[in-house]
Every structure is written in structure tokens, then in C-alpha cells.
C-alpha positions in Angstrom: 109.0 154.0 80.2 108.9 150.1 80.5 105.2 148.7 80.9 104.5 145.0 81.4 100.9 144.5 82.0 99.5 141.0 82.5 96.3 139.6 82.5 96.0 138.1 86.1 98.3 134.3 85.3 101.1 133.1 86.3 103.0 130.0 87.0 103.7 128.5 83.2 100.7 130.8 81.7 103.0 133.6 82.2 106.6 131.9 82.2 108.0 133.9 78.9 106.7 137.2 80.6 108.1 136.6 83.7 111.5 135.7 82.1 111.6 138.7 79.9 110.6 140.6 82.8 113.7 139.6 85.0 115.6 140.7 82.0 115.2 144.1 82.3 116.3 144.5 85.9 119.7 145.2 87.3 120.1 142.0 89.8 122.3 144.4 91.8 119.4 146.4 93.5 116.6 144.6 94.9 113.0 144.1 93.0 110.4 146.3 94.9 106.8 144.1 95.9 103.5 145.8 96.4 101.2 142.8 97.3 98.6 145.1 98.5 95.7 144.1 96.7 95.8 140.7 97.8 93.3 139.4 100.2 95.9 139.1 103.1 93.6 136.5 105.2 93.7 133.8 102.3 97.5 134.9 101.5 99.4 136.4 104.2 102.5 138.6 103.1 104.5 136.1 103.6 103.5 133.7 101.1 102.9 136.5 99.0 106.8 137.1 99.2 107.2 133.6 98.8 105.3 132.8 95.9 107.1 135.5 94.4 110.3 134.2 95.3 109.6 131.3 93.7 108.8 132.6 90.5 111.9 135.2 90.1 114.4 133.7 92.3 115.3 130.9 89.3 115.7 134.3 86.9 118.5 135.7 88.6 116.9 138.2 91.0 118.2 137.6 94.6 116.9 140.5 96.7 113.8 141.8 97.3 112.0 144.6 99.5 108.1 144.6 100.1 105.9 147.2 100.6 102.8 146.8 102.8 99.8 149.5 104.1 102.1 150.3 107.2 105.4 151.3 104.7 103.9 152.9 101.5 103.4 156.2 102.5 107.3 156.1 103.1 107.8 155.8 99.4 106.6 159.1 98.4 110.3 160.9 98.8 112.3 157.8 98.0 114.7 157.2 94.4 113.6 154.8 92.0 116.7 154.3 91.0 117.2 152.4 94.0 115.2 149.1 92.7 116.2 146.8 90.4 112.1 146.7 89.4 108.9 147.1 90.9 105.9 144.1 91.1 102.6 145.0 91.5 99.8 142.5 92.1 97.0 141.5 91.9 93.5 141.5 94.2 91.0 144.3 95.0 91.5 147.1 92.3 89.7 150.2 94.1 91.4 149.4 97.3 94.9 149.5 95.2 94.2 152.4 93.9 92.7 154.2 96.1 95.9 153.1 98.8 98.1 154.7 96.0 96.3 157.8 95.5 96.1 158.5 99.0 99.7 157.3 100.4 101.0 159.5 97.4 102.7 156.1 96.1 101.8 157.6 92.8 104.3 159.9 93.0 106.7 157.4 93.3 105.1 155.3 90.8 105.2 158.6 88.6 109.0 158.7 88.9 109.5 155.3 88.5 108.0 155.5 84.9 110.0 158.8 84.2 113.5 156.9 85.2 112.5 154.1 83.0 112.2 151.6 86.0 110.8 148.2 84.5 107.4 148.0 86.0 105.5 144.8 86.1 101.8 144.7 86.9 99.0 141.7 87.1 95.2 142.2 87.0 94.8 145.0 89.3 98.5 145.8 89.2 97.9 146.0 85.1 94.7 148.0 85.6 95.3 150.6 87.5 97.3 151.9 84.6 94.8 152.4 82.8 92.8 155.5 81.5 90.4 154.5 84.7 90.0 151.5 86.3 86.2 151.1 85.3 86.7 147.6 83.6 87.2 146.3 87.0 84.2 147.0 89.0 82.3 143.8 88.0 84.7 141.5 90.0 85.8 143.5 92.3 83.9 144.8 95.3 84.2 148.8 95.8 84.6 148.4 99.9 86.0 151.6 99.6 83.7 153.4 98.6 86.2 155.0 96.0 84.4 157.6 94.0 87.3 159.0 91.7 87.7 156.2 89.1 90.9 157.5 87.2 94.0 155.3 86.9 97.2 156.6 86.0 96.7 156.6 82.3 100.0 155.6 81.1 98.4 153.8 78.1 97.9 155.9 75.5 94.4 156.1 76.5 93.6 152.5 77.0 91.2 151.2 80.2 92.5 147.4 80.6 90.2 144.3 81.1 92.3 140.8 82.8 91.3 137.1 82.9 89.7 137.2 80.0 87.6 134.0 78.0 85.4 134.0 75.4 82.6 133.8 78.3 83.3 137.5 78.8 82.4 138.6 75.5 78.9 139.6 76.3 80.1 141.4 79.8 82.5 142.9 77.6 79.6 144.2 75.1 77.4 145.6 78.2 80.3 147.2 80.1 81.0 149.4 76.8 77.4 150.4 76.6 76.9 151.3 80.2 80.4 153.2 80.1 80.6 155.5 76.8 83.3 157.3 78.1 85.6 154.4 77.3 86.8 154.8 74.2 89.3 152.1 73.6 89.7 149.0 75.6 92.6 146.3 75.5 91.7 142.5 76.6 94.2 140.2 78.0 93.7 136.6 79.1 95.9 134.8 81.8 98.6 133.8 79.2 99.0 137.6 78.0 100.5 140.9 78.4 101.3 144.0 77.2 104.5 146.1 76.6 104.2 149.5 76.9 106.8 151.9 76.0 106.8 155.5 74.8 106.5 154.6 71.2 104.1 151.7 71.4 102.5 148.8 72.9 103.2 145.5 72.4 101.0 142.0 72.8 103.5 139.7 74.5 102.9 136.2 75.9 101.2 132.5 74.5 97.9 133.9 73.2 96.3 137.2 71.1 94.6 140.2 73.1 91.7 141.8 72.1 91.7 145.4 70.9 88.2 147.4 71.0 87.0 151.0 70.3 84.2 152.3 69.2 84.9 151.8 65.4 87.2 148.7 65.9 87.1 145.4 67.5 90.8 143.4 66.9 93.2 140.3 67.3 96.2 141.4 68.0 98.6 138.9 67.7 101.5 137.9 70.2 104.2 139.9 68.7 102.0 142.4 67.0 101.4 146.1 67.8 98.4 147.9 68.5 
């Protein structure tokens, strides 16, 4: 399992993280791109793909395949080994999770994890790999009326909080007070990420992350493990 989960930044904020992800990819195969969480009125899919290519073309990736709602269900029976890596973009987290589960794309993602295909999740694309997606519900309107907020739970029981700034501290305290079932929370800014594998979770990027449980709140520096 190789997951790279970011707090939602891009460009200079994630330059080192993007480079690391690109180094893991088999560049003879396409990078599979899942942008469906995005607001397509503001950011149509062709623009999303152009943005992704601007990031990764210069890092040696030349083959891309983009998934939309129309093609999502086709991937449940595909082989992850046909792809060098998977990039899941940000946007509305409830919408993303609902579509992944209902299309059975979740089967493809689970197979990809088992086959050690590198997966990059940004913002909503990171949050879905936590135990739940409840951390997204204050910022993301649940207009799809999702009732089961269980995530893919691939981060050793941790939930993920994205786009952190110090102004979020009160919101985080209120969130944990309200949601007693959230036992562990990793807090990411737009300048950092975590690498998740079978053995551990490590912080990368430009800023420390924060790990919160019922018994501690710790700052985890870049290079350190949670």
C-alpha cells in the first residue's frame, strides 16, 4: 500500500510531494485521474486535466486517463496494474464518496491498494481514505444526502482534516467534542501530506502535521512518523 494524502494545496505548496509521487509511478503506463469531486461549473473536466498535466508533464509523466461519472462504473473489473498510479482530486467529499461506493469503484481502489499502485489523494481525495469523512461536513455541503459517512479506512483508524490553518483550532475542538466516535485525527495543511504504507505513517512536505487523540495532541514534524 502506498498512499500519499495531502491537505489540499497545489503548485509550490506541494512541489516536493508531487515530485515524490511522480518518482513512484511506472511512467510506461497511464496516470489514472479521478476529478469528479470538483465543481465542474467552475472547473470543467478538460481544464482539470490541463491543470494535472501542467503539474506532472514536467515530472516525466506523459500518459493520462481521466475518469468521469459516465465511465466510473467501468473500473470495478479493470486491472490496477494497467496504470502507473492514481490521482484523486479535491472538491465535495460526500459526493465523491457516494459515487465511489455506488459505482463499485471502491473495488478497484481496494485492489489498487493490494497491488501497491501509488495513490495520491488531495483534500476530498485524501479524506475518503480515513475512517470517516465527517471532518469534511462543515465545509462540504451534503447535497447528495449521504447518510453513511464511513470512509475507506486505510489510515490505521485515523480521520483526516484538510486545509488546516491555526484559525481552525476552535473548529477542530468543537468537531471532536461533537463527534465522540472520532478517536484519532490527523490534521493537514495545504503544504504537507502523509505517506501511508503497511508499516507506518510519515509526514512529508513543508510544514508539520498535527495528530490528535483522546489522550494527546502532538505536532509531527516533516520526516517524523505518527
